[in-house]
C-alpha positions as CSV (number, residue, x, y, z in Angstrom):
1,X,116.5,-2.6,76.4
2,X,116.2,-0.3,79.5
3,X,118.8,-0.2,82.1
4,X,117.5,-0.2,85.7
5,X,117.6,-2.2,88.9
6,X,114.5,-1.3,90.9
7,X,111.7,-1.0,88.3
8,X,111.6,2.8,88.5
9,X,114.7,4.2,86.9
10,X,115.8,4.4,83.3
11,X,119.6,4.7,82.9
12,X,122.1,5.7,80.2
13,X,125.9,5.6,80.4
14,X,128.8,6.6,78.2
15,X,128.1,3.4,76.2
16,X,124.9,5.1,75.0
17,X,126.4,8.3,73.7
18,X,125.9,7.2,70.2
19,X,122.2,7.2,70.9
20,X,122.0,10.9,71.8
21,X,118.8,11.8,70.0
22,X,117.0,8.7,71.3
23,X,118.2,9.5,74.9
24,X,117.0,13.1,74.6
25,X,113.5,11.9,73.8
26,X,113.5,9.2,76.5
27,X,114.7,11.6,79.1
28,X,112.3,14.4,78.2
29,X,110.4,16.0,81.0
30,X,107.1,17.8,80.6
31,X,104.0,18.9,82.4
32,X,101.5,19.3,79.5
33,X,102.6,22.9,79.1
34,X,106.4,23.0,79.2
35,X,108.6,20.3,77.7
36,X,112.4,20.0,78.0
37,X,114.2,17.4,75.9
38,X,116.8,15.4,77.8
39,X,119.8,17.1,76.2
40,X,123.1,17.3,77.9
41,X,123.3,20.3,80.1
42,X,126.1,21.9,78.1
43,X,124.1,21.6,74.9
44,X,126.8,19.7,72.9
45,X,127.0,17.1,71.6
46,X,123.3,17.1,70.8
47,X,120.9,15.1,68.6
48,X,118.0,17.6,68.6
49,X,117.6,20.5,71.0
50,X,114.1,21.3,72.1
51,X,112.3,23.4,74.7
52,X,108.6,23.3,73.9
53,X,105.4,25.0,74.9
54,X,102.2,23.3,74.1
55,X,100.7,24.9,71.0
56,X,103.7,27.3,70.3
57,X,104.3,27.2,66.6
58,X,105.0,29.1,63.4
59,X,102.8,29.2,60.3
60,X,103.8,28.9,56.7
61,X,101.7,29.1,53.5
62,X,100.3,26.2,51.4
63,X,98.2,26.2,48.3
64,X,95.6,24.1,46.4
65,X,91.8,24.1,46.4
66,X,90.5,22.6,49.7
67,X,94.0,22.1,50.8
68,X,95.0,24.0,54.0
69,X,96.0,27.5,53.1
70,X,98.4,27.6,56.0
71,X,100.3,24.9,57.8
72,X,101.9,24.9,61.3
73,X,105.0,23.4,62.7
74,X,106.2,23.4,66.3
75,X,109.3,25.4,67.2
76,X,111.4,25.7,70.3
77,X,110.8,28.3,72.8
78,X,114.0,29.9,74.3
79,X,116.0,27.2,75.9
80,X,116.6,27.8,79.7
81,X,118.2,24.4,80.3
82,X,121.7,25.3,78.9
83,X,124.7,25.5,81.3
84,X,128.0,25.5,79.4
85,X,131.4,24.8,80.9
86,X,135.0,25.6,79.9
87,X,137.8,23.9,81.8
88,X,141.0,25.9,81.4
89,X,139.4,27.4,78.3
90,X,138.5,24.0,76.8
91,X,134.8,23.4,76.4
92,X,133.3,20.4,78.1
93,X,132.3,18.2,75.2
94,X,131.8,14.4,75.7
95,X,132.9,13.8,72.2
96,X,136.4,14.9,73.1
97,X,138.7,14.3,76.1
98,X,138.3,11.3,78.4
99,X,135.1,10.1,80.1
100,X,135.8,8.4,83.4
101,X,132.2,8.1,84.3
102,X,128.9,9.2,82.7
103,X,125.5,8.4,84.1
104,X,122.1,9.8,83.3
105,X,118.9,8.6,85.1
106,X,115.2,9.2,84.7
107,X,113.6,8.6,88.0
108,X,109.9,7.8,87.4
109,X,108.8,8.2,91.0
110,X,110.6,11.5,91.6
111,X,109.9,12.9,88.2
112,X,113.4,14.2,87.6
113,X,116.5,13.5,85.4
114,X,119.8,13.2,87.2
115,X,123.2,13.3,85.6
116,X,126.7,12.7,86.8
117,X,129.8,13.0,84.6
118,X,133.5,12.7,85.3
119,X,135.5,14.2,82.4
120,X,139.1,14.9,81.7
121,X,139.8,17.6,79.2
122,X,142.3,17.0,76.3
123,X,144.6,19.2,78.4
124,X,144.4,16.7,81.3
125,X,142.2,18.7,83.7
126,X,139.4,16.6,85.3
127,X,136.0,17.8,86.6
128,X,132.9,16.2,88.0
129,X,129.5,17.6,87.0
130,X,126.2,16.7,88.7
131,X,122.8,18.0,87.8
132,X,119.1,17.4,88.5
133,X,116.3,18.6,86.2
134,X,112.6,18.9,86.7
135,X,109.6,20.3,84.9
136,X,107.1,21.0,87.6
137,X,103.9,19.0,87.5
138,X,102.3,21.3,90.1
139,X,103.4,24.7,88.8
140,X,102.4,25.1,85.1
141,X,105.1,27.6,83.9
142,X,108.0,26.3,86.0
143,X,111.1,24.2,85.2
144,X,114.4,24.0,87.1
145,X,117.9,22.7,86.8
146,X,120.3,22.3,89.7
147,X,123.9,22.0,88.4
148,X,127.3,21.8,90.1
149,X,130.9,21.3,89.0
150,X,134.0,20.5,91.0
151,X,137.6,19.5,90.3
152,X,138.6,15.9,90.4
153,X,142.2,15.9,91.4
154,X,143.8,19.4,91.2
155,X,142.9,23.1,91.0
156,X,141.3,24.2,87.7
157,X,140.2,27.4,86.2
158,X,136.5,27.2,85.3
159,X,134.2,29.3,83.2
160,X,130.4,28.7,83.4
161,X,127.8,30.2,81.0
162,X,124.3,29.6,82.2
163,X,122.4,30.5,79.0
164,X,118.8,31.4,78.2
165,X,119.0,31.1,74.4
166,X,116.4,31.9,71.7
167,X,116.6,30.7,68.0
168,X,118.9,27.8,68.9
169,X,120.0,26.1,65.8
170,X,118.1,22.9,65.0
171,X,119.8,20.3,62.6
172,X,118.1,19.4,59.4
173,X,116.6,15.9,59.3
174,X,115.7,15.6,55.6
175,X,116.4,11.8,55.3
176,X,112.8,10.9,55.9
177,X,109.7,12.6,54.5
178,X,108.0,12.1,57.9
179,X,110.6,14.3,59.6
180,X,109.6,17.7,60.9
181,X,110.0,20.9,58.9
182,X,112.9,23.0,60.2
183,X,112.3,26.8,60.5
184,X,115.5,28.8,61.2
185,X,115.4,31.9,63.4
186,X,111.6,31.9,63.8
187,X,111.6,34.3,66.8
188,X,112.0,38.1,66.8
189,X,113.1,39.8,70.0
190,X,110.8,42.3,71.7
191,X,112.1,42.7,75.2
192,X,115.3,41.8,77.0
193,X,116.0,42.7,80.6
194,X,118.3,41.7,83.4
195,X,118.2,42.2,87.1
196,X,121.5,41.1,88.8
197,X,121.9,37.4,88.0
198,X,118.4,37.1,86.6
199,X,117.0,37.8,83.1
200,X,114.0,37.7,80.9
201,X,113.5,37.5,77.1
202,X,110.3,38.2,75.2
203,X,110.0,37.2,71.5
204,X,107.3,37.0,68.9
205,X,106.7,34.8,65.9
206,X,105.7,35.9,62.5
207,X,102.6,34.6,60.8
208,X,101.3,32.6,63.8
209,X,101.1,35.8,65.8
210,X,102.3,34.4,69.1
211,X,104.4,35.9,71.9
212,X,106.6,33.9,74.3
213,X,108.3,35.1,77.4
214,X,110.9,33.2,79.4
215,X,112.5,34.3,82.7
216,X,115.3,32.8,84.7
217,X,116.2,33.3,88.3
218,X,119.3,31.9,90.0
219,X,120.8,30.8,93.2
220,X,124.6,30.6,93.0
221,X,127.1,29.0,95.4
222,X,130.8,29.6,94.5
223,X,134.2,30.3,96.1
224,X,135.0,33.9,96.8
225,X,137.4,34.1,93.9
226,X,134.7,33.4,91.3
227,X,133.8,36.5,89.3
228,X,130.2,36.9,88.2
229,X,129.0,38.8,85.1
230,X,126.0,38.8,82.7
231,X,125.6,39.2,79.0
232,X,122.4,40.3,77.3
233,X,121.4,40.3,73.6
234,X,118.1,40.0,71.8
235,X,118.4,36.2,71.7
236,X,120.5,35.4,74.8
237,X,120.9,36.1,78.4
238,X,123.9,34.6,80.1
239,X,124.9,34.4,83.7
240,X,128.7,34.0,83.5
241,X,130.9,32.8,86.3
242,X,134.7,32.3,86.1
243,X,137.7,31.8,88.3
244,X,139.9,29.2,90.0
245,X,138.3,26.2,91.9
246,X,140.3,23.9,94.2
247,X,139.5,20.3,95.1
248,X,136.8,20.3,97.8
249,X,135.2,23.4,96.3
250,X,132.5,23.7,93.7
251,X,130.4,26.1,91.6
252,X,126.7,25.4,92.0
253,X,124.0,27.1,89.9
254,X,120.4,26.4,90.6
255,X,118.2,27.9,87.8
256,X,114.4,28.4,88.0
257,X,112.7,29.1,84.7
258,X,109.2,30.3,83.9
259,X,107.5,30.1,80.5
260,X,104.4,31.8,79.1
261,X,103.0,32.4,75.7
262,X,100.0,34.2,74.3
263,X,98.7,35.6,71.1
264,X,100.3,38.9,70.1
265,X,97.0,40.7,70.5
266,X,96.7,39.2,74.0
267,X,98.9,40.1,77.0
268,X,101.3,42.9,76.1
269,X,105.0,42.1,76.0
270,X,105.9,44.0,79.2
271,X,103.1,42.4,81.2
272,X,104.1,39.0,80.0
273,X,107.7,39.6,81.0
274,X,106.6,40.7,84.5
275,X,104.4,37.6,84.8
276,X,107.2,35.1,84.1
277,X,109.7,37.1,86.2
278,X,107.4,36.8,89.2
279,X,106.8,33.1,88.6
280,X,110.6,32.4,88.4
281,X,111.3,34.5,91.5
282,X,108.6,32.7,93.5
283,X,110.1,29.3,92.6
284,X,113.5,30.5,93.6
285,X,112.2,31.9,96.9
286,X,110.5,28.6,97.7
287,X,113.6,26.7,96.7
288,X,114.6,23.5,94.8
289,X,113.7,21.2,97.8
290,X,110.1,22.5,97.7
291,X,109.8,21.8,94.0
292,X,111.3,18.3,94.4
293,X,108.9,17.6,97.3
294,X,105.9,18.8,95.3
295,X,107.0,16.7,92.4
296,X,107.3,13.5,94.3
297,X,104.0,14.1,96.1
298,X,102.1,14.7,92.9
299,X,103.6,11.5,91.4
300,X,102.9,9.5,94.5
301,X,99.2,10.4,94.1
302,X,99.3,9.6,90.4
303,X,101.0,6.3,90.7
304,X,98.4,5.1,93.2
305,X,96.1,4.6,90.3
306,X,98.6,4.4,87.4
307,X,101.1,1.9,88.5
308,X,101.2,-1.6,86.9
309,X,102.8,-4.4,88.8
310,X,104.2,-7.1,86.4
311,X,106.0,-10.1,87.8
312,X,108.1,-12.4,85.6
313,X,109.8,-9.9,83.3
314,X,111.7,-7.0,85.0
315,X,112.5,-5.3,81.8
316,X,108.9,-5.2,80.8
317,X,107.9,-4.0,84.2
318,X,110.2,-1.0,83.8
319,X,109.0,-0.4,80.2
320,X,105.4,-0.2,81.2
321,X,106.1,2.2,84.0
322,X,108.1,4.3,81.6
323,X,105.2,4.3,79.2
324,X,102.7,5.4,81.8
325,X,105.0,8.1,83.2
326,X,105.2,9.8,79.8
327,X,101.4,9.7,79.4
328,X,100.9,11.2,82.9
329,X,103.2,14.2,82.0
330,X,101.8,14.7,78.6
331,X,98.6,16.7,79.6
332,X,97.2,19.1,82.1
333,X,93.9,19.2,83.9
334,X,94.0,23.0,84.2
335,X,95.1,23.7,80.7
336,X,93.5,24.7,77.4
337,X,95.6,22.5,75.2
338,X,95.5,18.9,74.1
339,X,98.2,16.2,73.7
340,X,100.3,16.1,70.5
341,X,101.3,12.7,69.0
342,X,104.8,13.2,70.3
343,X,103.7,15.0,73.5
344,X,106.3,17.6,74.3
345,X,109.3,15.3,73.7
346,X,110.3,16.2,70.1
347,X,109.4,17.9,66.9
348,X,108.3,14.7,65.0
349,X,105.1,15.1,62.9
350,X,105.8,18.9,63.2
351,X,104.4,18.7,66.7
352,X,100.9,17.9,65.4
353,X,97.9,16.5,67.1
354,X,96.7,13.4,65.3
355,X,94.1,10.7,65.9
356,X,96.7,9.0,68.1
357,X,95.4,11.2,71.0
358,X,91.8,10.1,71.0
359,X,92.5,6.6,69.6
360,X,95.1,5.5,72.0
361,X,96.2,8.1,74.6
362,X,92.8,9.2,76.0
363,X,91.4,5.7,76.5
364,X,94.3,5.2,78.9
365,X,94.0,8.6,80.6
366,X,90.2,8.1,80.9
367,X,90.9,5.3,83.4
368,X,94.2,6.5,85.0
369,X,93.8,10.3,85.1
370,X,90.4,11.3,83.8
371,X,90.9,15.0,84.5
372,X,93.6,15.0,81.7
373,X,91.3,13.2,79.3
374,X,88.5,15.8,80.1
375,X,90.9,18.7,79.4
376,X,91.9,17.2,76.0
377,X,88.3,16.7,75.0
378,X,87.4,20.2,76.0
379,X,90.1,21.4,73.6
380,X,88.4,19.5,70.8
381,X,85.1,21.1,71.7
382,X,86.7,24.5,71.7
383,X,87.8,24.0,68.1
384,X,84.4,23.0,66.8
385,X,84.2,26.3,64.9
386,X,87.2,25.4,62.8
387,X,85.8,21.9,62.3
388,X,82.5,23.3,61.1
389,X,84.4,25.7,58.7
390,X,86.5,22.8,57.4
391,X,83.3,20.8,56.7
392,X,81.9,23.7,54.8
393,X,85.1,24.1,52.8
394,X,84.9,20.4,51.9
395,X,81.2,20.8,51.1
396,X,80.2,18.4,53.9
397,X,77.7,18.7,56.7
398,X,78.3,19.0,60.4
399,X,81.9,19.2,61.5
400,X,85.1,17.7,60.1
401,X,88.0,17.7,62.5
402,X,91.5,18.0,61.0
403,X,93.7,15.0,60.4
404,X,96.8,17.0,61.6
405,X,96.7,20.2,63.6
406,X,98.3,22.4,66.1
407,X,95.9,25.4,66.3
408,X,92.7,23.6,65.4
409,X,93.1,24.2,61.6
410,X,93.8,21.4,59.2
411,X,97.6,21.1,58.6
412,X,97.7,18.0,56.3
413,X,97.8,18.8,52.6
414,X,97.9,15.1,51.6
415,X,94.4,14.1,50.5
416,X,94.3,10.3,50.6
417,X,95.7,9.9,54.2
418,X,94.5,13.3,55.4
419,X,91.2,14.7,54.4
420,X,89.9,11.2,53.5
421,X,90.8,9.9,56.9
422,X,87.4,10.9,58.2
423,X,87.5,8.3,60.9
424,X,89.3,10.9,63.1
425,X,85.8,12.3,63.8
426,X,84.5,9.0,65.0
427,X,87.6,8.5,67.1
428,X,86.9,11.8,68.9
429,X,83.3,10.9,69.4
430,X,84.4,7.5,70.7
431,X,86.7,9.1,73.2
432,X,83.8,11.3,74.4
433,X,81.5,8.3,74.8
434,X,84.1,6.2,76.7
435,X,85.0,9.1,78.9
436,X,81.4,9.8,79.9
437,X,80.7,6.0,80.4
438,X,83.8,5.6,82.6
439,X,83.4,8.7,84.7
440,X,79.6,9.4,84.7
441,X,80.5,13.0,84.0
442,X,77.1,14.2,82.7
443,X,78.1,17.8,83.2
444,X,80.8,17.4,80.6
445,X,78.4,15.7,78.2
446,X,76.0,18.7,78.5
447,X,78.7,21.3,78.3
448,X,80.9,19.9,75.5
449,X,80.4,16.3,74.7
450,X,76.9,16.3,73.2
451,X,77.7,19.1,70.8
452,X,80.8,17.2,69.5
453,X,78.7,14.0,69.1
454,X,75.9,15.8,67.3
455,X,78.1,17.7,64.8
456,X,80.2,14.6,64.0
457,X,77.0,12.6,63.5
458,X,75.8,15.2,61.1
459,X,79.0,14.6,59.1
460,X,78.4,10.9,58.8
461,X,74.7,11.2,58.0
462,X,75.4,13.7,55.3
463,X,78.4,12.0,53.9
464,X,76.9,8.5,53.6
465,X,74.1,7.2,51.4
466,X,71.5,4.5,51.3
467,X,71.6,2.1,48.4
468,X,68.6,0.6,46.6
469,X,68.5,-2.3,49.1
470,X,68.4,0.0,52.1
471,X,72.0,-0.4,53.2
472,X,74.0,2.7,54.3
473,X,77.4,3.2,52.8
474,X,80.4,5.4,53.5
475,X,82.5,5.6,50.3
476,X,85.8,7.2,49.4
477,X,87.4,7.1,52.8
478,X,90.8,6.1,54.3
479,X,90.7,3.9,57.3
480,X,93.6,3.4,59.9
481,X,95.6,1.4,57.3
482,X,97.4,4.0,55.3
483,X,98.4,1.4,52.7
484,X,94.8,1.4,51.5
485,X,93.3,4.8,50.6
486,X,90.0,6.2,49.2
487,X,88.2,2.9,49.8
488,X,84.5,2.1,50.1
489,X,82.9,0.9,53.4
490,X,86.0,0.6,55.5
491,X,84.8,-1.6,58.4
492,X,86.6,0.4,61.1
493,X,85.2,3.7,59.8
494,X,81.7,2.3,59.3
495,X,81.4,0.7,62.8
496,X,82.9,3.7,64.5
497,X,80.5,6.0,62.6
498,X,77.7,3.7,63.7
499,X,78.8,4.2,67.3
500,X,79.0,7.9,66.7
501,X,75.5,8.1,65.2
502,X,73.9,6.2,68.0
503,X,75.8,8.1,70.7
504,X,74.7,11.4,69.2
505,X,71.1,10.3,69.1
506,X,71.3,9.2,72.8
507,X,73.0,12.5,73.7
508,X,70.3,14.5,71.9
509,X,67.7,12.8,74.0
510,X,69.7,13.1,77.2
511,X,70.6,16.7,76.7
512,X,67.4,18.3,75.2
513,X,68.6,21.8,75.8
514,X,71.8,21.2,73.7
515,X,69.7,19.5,71.0
516,X,67.3,22.4,70.9
517,X,70.1,24.9,70.7
518,X,71.7,23.0,67.7
519,X,68.3,22.5,66.0
520,X,68.2,18.8,66.4
521,X,64.6,17.5,66.0
522,X,63.2,14.0,66.4
523,X,63.4,13.3,62.7
524,X,67.1,14.1,62.5
525,X,67.9,11.9,65.5
526,X,65.8,9.1,64.0
527,X,67.7,9.5,60.8
528,X,71.0,8.9,62.6
529,X,69.6,5.8,64.2
530,X,68.3,4.5,60.8
531,X,71.7,5.1,59.2
532,X,73.5,3.3,62.1
533,X,71.1,0.3,61.9
534,X,71.6,0.1,58.1
535,X,75.4,0.5,58.2
536,X,77.0,-1.8,55.7
537,X,79.7,-4.1,57.0
538,X,81.5,-6.0,54.1
539,X,82.1,-9.7,54.6
540,X,83.7,-12.3,52.4
541,X,81.6,-15.4,52.8
542,X,83.9,-17.5,50.6
543,X,87.0,-16.9,52.8
544,X,84.9,-16.5,56.0
545,X,86.4,-13.2,57.0
546,X,85.4,-9.6,57.2
547,X,86.8,-7.4,54.4
548,X,88.9,-4.5,55.6
549,X,87.0,-2.5,53.0
550,X,84.7,-3.5,50.2
551,X,86.6,-5.7,47.8
552,X,89.8,-5.8,49.8
553,X,90.1,-9.6,49.8
554,X,89.7,-9.8,46.0
555,X,92.7,-7.5,45.5
556,X,96.1,-9.1,44.4
557,X,98.3,-10.4,47.2
558,X,101.5,-8.5,48.0
559,X,104.7,-10.3,46.9
560,X,106.1,-10.8,50.4
561,X,108.6,-13.5,49.2
562,X,110.1,-10.8,46.9
563,X,110.3,-8.1,49.5
564,X,113.6,-7.9,51.4
565,X,114.2,-6.9,55.0
566,X,115.7,-3.6,53.8
567,X,112.5,-2.8,51.9
568,X,110.7,-1.9,55.1
569,X,109.0,0.4,55.8
570,X,107.3,-0.1,52.5
571,X,106.3,3.6,52.1
572,X,109.9,4.6,51.7
573,X,110.6,2.0,49.0
574,X,107.4,1.5,47.0
575,X,105.0,4.0,45.3
576,X,101.6,4.4,47.0
577,X,100.0,3.4,43.7
578,X,101.5,-0.1,44.2
579,X,100.6,-0.3,47.9
580,X,97.0,0.9,47.5
581,X,95.9,-1.8,45.2
582,X,97.4,-4.8,47.0
583,X,96.5,-6.8,50.1
584,X,99.2,-5.4,52.3
585,X,98.3,-3.7,55.6
586,X,100.5,-1.0,57.2
587,X,98.8,-1.2,60.6
588,X,95.9,-2.8,62.4
589,X,92.6,-1.7,60.7
590,X,90.1,-4.5,60.7
591,X,91.8,-5.9,63.8
592,X,91.4,-2.4,65.4
593,X,87.7,-2.5,64.5
594,X,87.4,-5.7,66.5
595,X,89.0,-4.1,69.5
596,X,87.0,-0.9,69.4
597,X,83.7,-2.5,68.6
598,X,84.0,-6.1,69.9
599,X,80.3,-6.7,70.2
600,X,80.0,-6.5,66.4
601,X,81.9,-9.8,65.9
602,X,81.5,-13.4,67.1
603,X,84.3,-15.2,68.7
604,X,84.7,-17.4,65.6
605,X,84.8,-14.4,63.3
606,X,87.5,-12.8,65.5
607,X,89.7,-15.9,65.3
608,X,89.4,-16.1,61.5
609,X,90.0,-12.4,61.1
610,X,93.1,-12.4,63.3
611,X,94.6,-15.2,61.3
612,X,93.8,-13.6,57.9
613,X,95.1,-10.1,58.7
614,X,98.1,-11.2,60.7
615,X,99.4,-12.7,57.4
616,X,99.1,-9.4,55.6
617,X,100.0,-6.8,58.3
618,X,103.6,-5.5,58.2
619,X,103.5,-3.2,61.2
620,X,105.2,-0.3,59.4
621,X,103.4,1.9,62.0
622,X,104.1,2.0,65.8
623,X,100.3,2.1,66.2
624,X,99.8,-1.5,65.2
625,X,101.4,-3.9,67.7
626,X,99.2,-3.1,70.6
627,X,95.9,-3.7,68.8
628,X,97.3,-6.9,67.3
629,X,98.5,-8.0,70.7
630,X,95.1,-7.5,72.4
631,X,93.2,-9.5,69.8
632,X,95.8,-12.2,69.8
633,X,95.3,-12.5,73.5
634,X,91.5,-12.5,73.2
635,X,91.5,-15.4,70.7
636,X,94.1,-17.4,72.6
637,X,97.5,-16.8,70.9
638,X,99.2,-15.7,74.1
639,X,102.8,-16.2,73.0
640,X,102.2,-14.0,70.0
641,X,100.3,-11.5,72.2
642,X,103.2,-11.3,74.6
643,X,105.8,-10.8,71.8
644,X,103.7,-8.0,70.3
645,X,103.3,-6.5,73.8
646,X,107.1,-6.3,74.1
647,X,107.3,-4.6,70.7
648,X,104.9,-1.8,71.7
649,X,106.4,-1.5,75.2
650,X,110.0,-1.2,73.9
651,X,109.2,0.9,70.8
652,X,111.0,3.9,72.2
653,X,113.2,2.4,74.9
654,X,114.8,0.2,72.2
655,X,114.2,2.6,69.3
656,X,112.7,-0.2,67.3
657,X,111.6,2.1,64.5
658,X,114.7,4.2,64.5
659,X,112.5,7.3,64.9
660,X,112.6,7.9,68.7
661,X,115.1,10.8,68.2
662,X,112.2,12.8,66.8
663,X,110.2,12.3,69.9
664,X,108.4,9.5,71.7
665,X,105.5,7.6,70.2
666,X,102.7,8.4,72.7
667,X,100.3,6.0,71.0
668,X,102.7,3.2,71.3
669,X,103.4,4.1,75.0
670,X,99.6,4.1,75.6
671,X,99.5,0.7,73.8
672,X,101.6,-0.9,76.5
673,X,99.0,-0.1,79.1
674,X,96.2,-1.1,76.7
675,X,97.7,-4.5,76.2
676,X,98.0,-4.9,80.0
677,X,94.4,-3.9,80.6
678,X,92.6,-4.9,77.4
679,X,94.8,-7.8,76.3
680,X,95.8,-9.7,79.4
681,X,93.1,-8.1,81.6
682,X,90.5,-8.6,78.9
683,X,88.9,-5.2,79.6
684,X,86.1,-4.2,77.3
685,X,84.0,-1.1,77.7
686,X,82.3,-0.4,74.4
687,X,78.8,-1.1,75.6
688,X,79.0,1.2,78.6
689,X,79.6,-1.7,81.0
690,X,82.9,-2.9,82.5
691,X,83.8,-6.4,81.4
692,X,86.9,-8.5,81.9
693,X,88.0,-11.7,80.3
694,X,91.5,-12.0,81.7
695,X,94.2,-14.5,80.7
696,X,97.9,-14.3,81.3
697,X,100.8,-15.4,79.1
698,X,103.1,-17.9,80.8
699,X,106.1,-15.5,81.5
700,X,103.9,-13.2,83.6
701,X,103.3,-14.8,87.0
702,X,101.3,-11.9,88.5
703,X,99.8,-8.8,87.0
704,X,98.1,-6.0,88.9
705,X,96.7,-2.7,87.5
706,X,94.1,-0.1,88.5
707,X,91.5,2.0,86.8
708,X,89.0,4.6,87.9
709,X,85.3,3.9,87.4
710,X,82.7,6.5,88.4
711,X,85.1,7.9,91.0
712,X,86.1,4.6,92.4
713,X,89.6,3.0,92.2
714,X,89.3,-0.6,91.0
715,X,92.3,-2.8,91.5
716,X,92.6,-5.9,89.3
717,X,95.1,-8.6,90.3
718,X,95.7,-11.6,88.0
719,X,97.6,-14.8,88.5
720,X,97.6,-18.0,86.5
721,X,94.9,-19.4,88.8
722,X,92.6,-16.5,89.7
723,X,91.4,-12.9,89.1
724,X,90.9,-10.6,92.1
725,X,88.8,-7.4,92.0
726,X,88.7,-4.9,94.8
727,X,88.0,-1.3,95.7
728,X,90.9,-0.4,98.1
729,X,89.6,3.1,98.9
730,X,85.8,2.4,99.1
731,X,83.5,2.4,102.0
732,X,81.1,-0.5,102.7
733,X,78.3,1.2,100.7
734,X,80.3,1.8,97.5
735,X,80.1,-0.6,94.6
736,X,81.2,-1.2,91.1
737,X,79.4,-3.6,88.8
738,X,81.5,-5.6,86.3
739,X,81.5,-8.8,84.4
740,X,84.2,-11.6,84.6
741,X,84.1,-14.0,81.7
742,X,80.4,-13.6,81.3
743,X,79.5,-13.7,85.1
744,X,78.1,-10.5,86.6
745,X,79.9,-9.4,89.8
746,X,79.3,-6.6,92.3
747,X,82.5,-5.4,93.9
748,X,82.1,-3.4,97.1
749,X,84.2,-1.9,99.8
750,X,83.5,-4.9,102.0
751,X,86.3,-6.9,100.4
752,X,87.7,-8.4,97.3
753,X,85.9,-10.7,94.9
754,X,87.9,-13.5,93.4
755,X,87.1,-15.8,90.5
756,X,89.0,-18.6,88.8
757,X,90.8,-18.0,85.5
758,X,89.1,-20.3,82.9
759,X,91.2,-22.2,80.3
760,X,92.5,-20.3,77.4
761,X,90.5,-21.0,74.2
762,X,92.3,-23.3,71.7
763,X,92.5,-21.3,68.4
764,X,94.8,-23.7,66.7
765,X,98.3,-23.0,65.4
766,X,99.6,-19.5,65.7
767,X,98.8,-17.3,62.7
768,X,101.7,-16.6,60.4
769,X,103.0,-13.1,59.9
770,X,104.5,-12.0,56.6
771,X,108.1,-13.4,56.2
772,X,110.4,-11.6,58.5
773,X,107.7,-9.5,60.1
774,X,106.8,-11.6,63.2
775,X,107.8,-9.8,66.4
776,X,110.9,-11.1,68.3
777,X,110.1,-14.1,70.3
778,X,110.3,-12.7,73.8
779,X,107.9,-15.2,75.3
780,X,110.6,-17.9,74.9
781,X,113.4,-15.6,76.2
782,X,111.3,-14.8,79.3
783,X,110.5,-18.4,80.1
784,X,107.6,-19.4,77.8
785,X,107.6,-22.6,75.8
């Protein structure tokens, strides 16, 4: 669980050194363009080094008809965060010597990582190291580290190597098929230059045809006896300092780094080098204090909307803020990139963008930082040409977005859970519709959104078919549950496609110029509406539940009694042939459909569906707990909802899946806020209106969160007795329309509106999870019954 005492700091000590990879992900800093993993300054010991640029990757060949001919994997840019230290010729290494004190801290308000270590070398020489890192939220290319060393008790001879290092060795992680591909020495040097204590390296990749430039500029404070030198090779620039240091003296190196990359046929290498040299020099001239002030100011503004106040469970309070912090630093409003599933915190999933972004991350950013959501959706629009090409390759109509991608091309060669996962197209369309509804950004709809909606609607209309009875079917697809593949009429996919088809028809009517440019006529739009209206939704009348897909409830049950604790996750211990034909669910699927399309189900249907699928869902995916928590809260199982909330909130802070070392799970982080707003706040927005049905679990005594709606900041404050809605920044004439438990309200700048919290519905006994798969009972630990 997180260490912290004020709700704003995540801490690690020497007791956590056996969790290096996890800590490096948790302490990663990013700004949507540059990402630094939270490695120790000296680089060793290390779980997984990583300095990332959004979209920077290498390409390697694949083969097979309609499989991607090339696949991409993220690689590290040259690492500018390394500062190595030798104490009387012994390298500082926390796995040797004696640690008197070690403390690392991620400050969520300041946006920095601080570190302090007192270490005694095997030879008995003691030093204290202090450092502060930041990746600038206000200056896209810039990151900085301020590092200082001083003797503890007696004079020592120190040697410092402040490195800019390319082609840093990355350890193999072949124990799990989900681990990233490791490409050794992917960069070829083009330019290396030094200017006094400063340097720049320019490299290029091979098949991906990218060029990266990194410059470092320094400020140095040191005793007069310290000698300064530099070393320069194709893959390394080092600022070296050496000499005796007495107690009361120190060596301090403040490094300002700047990163840029472009296609090889874009900016020439020399010009790119000049650009980053200028950026780094400007940052040094302005100074570290200016960067720190800018960072805090930017976060102060962001937290005004993004903060969640949760009383009753301090650990969860900190965990939710941690989650939101990493979402805020995952994207950029002024960029031309989107948000990978791991952000810029690790190389898991090969750094790919998946449906996690539109399915989980963008629904949060739409309400907290809509400019970040807009930028990510513009990236999807920019890659419509590749999606159209992919559709043609698969002999489909419209556009087919990739299941996994870095550059806009499909990178997944696994057919059942990749190409057949067509719901990614509806997820993107859904993110467009929710963004426009929440912001009123009709300009975005006309410029980008309508075209995405239209081309994805064409996919569904061409892919599906009407049966003899007039029902519209989507067959041979894979829904969110990856333990069921190539199924017919997956409810999630069908309902999301229905939303996509209707949204596209509305967009074609609202944006006639776009429709005309794309050749949409009245007959085509009417065809979309007809398919949506006739969309088949399988239902098992005998059991009184919706089928996850046609025939699902008639399949054999999984033998949970014969499945041991060590058999999870199932995908690592059972063949997919066994998983695909049984009633076992990896992650929320039908339950997720009820969250995304709540108006398609009655309250009674939701209650029965939650109970049925809770008994069959094993949560072998970090995507699952948040959706299950939200529906559990809606139907009245608040203890279960609270426990699932804790699972999604602590997914990375407690490394619940033992995969945090590969990078953070942004969808799970987003899930923490979604449970706050959609679970306990009861927020629903699928019909274009804002509706709340709040209810609090007993451990939470007060919950407050904000969201942006058509430019206004709405504050929602919940206690066990009442809900309070207000517009803290609005004038008397401003207003937001919303619903509270079925009552329409108008909230204005004149003052808050309060309403009582109605009783929680009685849904009977808590539904049973598969043996051993219920989340830990945090509700009891935190004070619940």
